[in-house]
C-alpha positions in Angstrom: 188.7 103.4 117.9 187.5 100.6 120.3 184.6 99.8 117.8 187.2 99.4 115.4 188.9 97.2 116.8 185.6 95.2 118.3 184.9 95.5 114.7 188.0 94.1 113.2 188.3 91.0 116.1 184.4 90.1 115.2 185.5 90.0 111.2 188.2 87.9 111.8 186.6 85.6 114.8 183.7 84.7 112.0 185.2 84.9 108.8 184.9 81.3 107.0 188.1 81.3 105.1 190.2 81.7 108.4 188.8 78.3 110.1 191.7 75.8 111.4 194.2 77.3 113.6 194.8 77.1 117.4 193.1 78.9 120.2 195.7 79.9 122.8 195.2 80.3 126.8 198.0 81.9 128.6 199.2 83.4 132.0 202.3 85.1 132.8 204.0 87.5 134.3 203.5 91.3 133.2 206.5 93.9 133.5 209.1 91.6 134.2 212.6 93.1 135.2 215.8 91.4 134.6 218.0 94.5 135.8 216.8 94.5 139.5 215.3 97.7 138.7 211.4 98.3 140.4 208.4 97.0 138.4 204.6 97.4 138.1 204.5 93.4 138.1 200.9 91.9 137.6 199.8 88.7 136.4 199.0 88.8 132.5 195.7 86.4 131.3 195.9 86.1 127.2 193.7 85.1 124.9 194.4 84.6 121.2 192.6 82.9 118.2 195.8 81.9 115.4 194.2 81.3 111.8 196.0 78.7 109.6 195.4 80.7 106.6 198.4 82.2 104.8 198.2 85.8 104.0 202.0 86.7 103.0 204.3 83.5 101.5 207.6 85.1 101.4 209.9 82.2 101.0 210.8 79.6 99.2 208.2 77.2 98.4 209.8 73.9 100.2 210.1 76.1 103.3 207.1 76.9 105.5 208.6 78.8 107.7 207.9 82.0 105.4 204.0 81.3 105.7 202.5 84.7 107.7 199.6 83.9 109.1 197.2 86.5 110.6 195.9 86.0 114.8 193.8 88.5 117.0 194.0 88.3 120.7 193.2 90.2 124.1 195.6 90.7 127.1 193.8 91.6 130.3 196.2 92.3 133.6 195.7 91.9 137.5 195.6 95.7 137.5 192.7 96.1 135.1 195.0 96.8 132.1 193.7 95.4 128.7 195.2 95.0 125.8 193.2 94.3 122.1 195.6 93.4 119.3 195.8 91.8 115.7 198.8 90.4 113.9 200.9 88.0 112.0 202.9 85.0 113.2 204.5 82.7 111.6 205.7 78.8 112.4 208.9 76.9 112.1 209.2 72.7 113.5 212.6 73.5 115.3 213.8 69.8 114.6 213.3 70.5 110.7 214.9 73.9 111.1 218.3 72.3 113.0 218.3 68.6 111.9 216.0 68.6 108.8 213.6 66.1 110.6 210.1 67.2 112.1 209.7 67.3 115.9 207.5 68.0 118.1 208.8 71.2 119.2 207.6 74.4 117.2 209.5 78.1 117.0 206.6 80.8 116.7 207.8 84.5 116.2 204.5 87.1 116.0 204.3 90.9 115.8 201.1 92.9 116.3 199.5 96.0 117.2 196.5 97.2 119.2 194.8 99.2 121.5 196.0 99.1 125.2 194.2 100.9 128.2 196.1 100.8 131.3 193.6 100.7 133.9 195.3 100.7 137.0 198.1 99.1 136.0 201.8 100.4 134.5 201.2 103.6 131.9 202.6 103.1 128.6 203.0 106.3 127.2 200.1 106.1 124.6 197.0 104.0 123.7 198.5 102.5 120.5 201.1 100.0 121.1 203.0 97.0 119.5 204.2 93.4 120.4 206.7 91.2 119.3 206.6 87.7 121.0 209.0 84.7 120.4 207.5 81.2 121.9 208.6 77.6 121.7 205.6 75.3 122.1 205.6 71.4 122.3 202.9 69.4 120.4 201.4 66.8 122.6 199.8 63.5 121.5 196.5 64.8 120.7 197.8 68.1 119.0 197.6 70.3 122.1 200.5 72.6 122.6 202.0 73.4 125.9 203.8 76.7 125.4 206.5 79.6 126.9 206.8 82.5 125.4 208.6 85.9 125.8 206.9 89.2 124.5 207.6 93.2 124.5 204.9 95.5 124.1 206.0 99.5 123.3 204.8 102.3 121.5 207.9 102.5 119.3 208.4 106.2 120.2 205.0 107.7 118.9 203.9 108.6 122.3 205.5 111.2 125.1 207.2 107.9 126.8 207.9 104.8 126.0 208.5 102.9 129.1 207.7 99.4 127.3 207.1 96.1 129.4 208.3 92.3 128.9 206.1 89.3 129.7 206.7 86.0 130.1 204.0 83.8 129.8 203.0 79.6 130.0 200.1 78.7 127.5 197.7 75.8 126.8 197.2 75.6 122.9 193.7 73.6 121.2 193.6 73.3 117.6 190.1 74.5 116.0 
């Protein structure tokens, strides 16, 4: 499985048609709990490469919100857990969405699947895990972005247990 993910990650990284997009460098809180229960909280370090190549156009031509694009990445926690992920994302300009005029704020939901190794961290019940993330970023004058995101990793009940984790992250994004 690791060899397959390494091959897929390398292929997507080097494929010339997938030029353009953003390199995302993030840091956050892994296993955030909002109900006051105990958690196995750790620091989450994240890198993603988001490609600006539309895979599927699932909406009206005049609305760019429905262009599904690929990404690949890795997350590592301070507890030595690691997560290799591939997935799809889409982007929408929040100003265009709410007022019809473009703004510097961008909404980016994403969905991915990957291989999780718990290291000394939280046991998630399976090596195959799914991640959904909601992100809001602000585009700077140099086209870099700063962002905050909320994500959830879960095995969708394909494992013996499914505790899941929530992640709050802050990221800096650089166009390539």
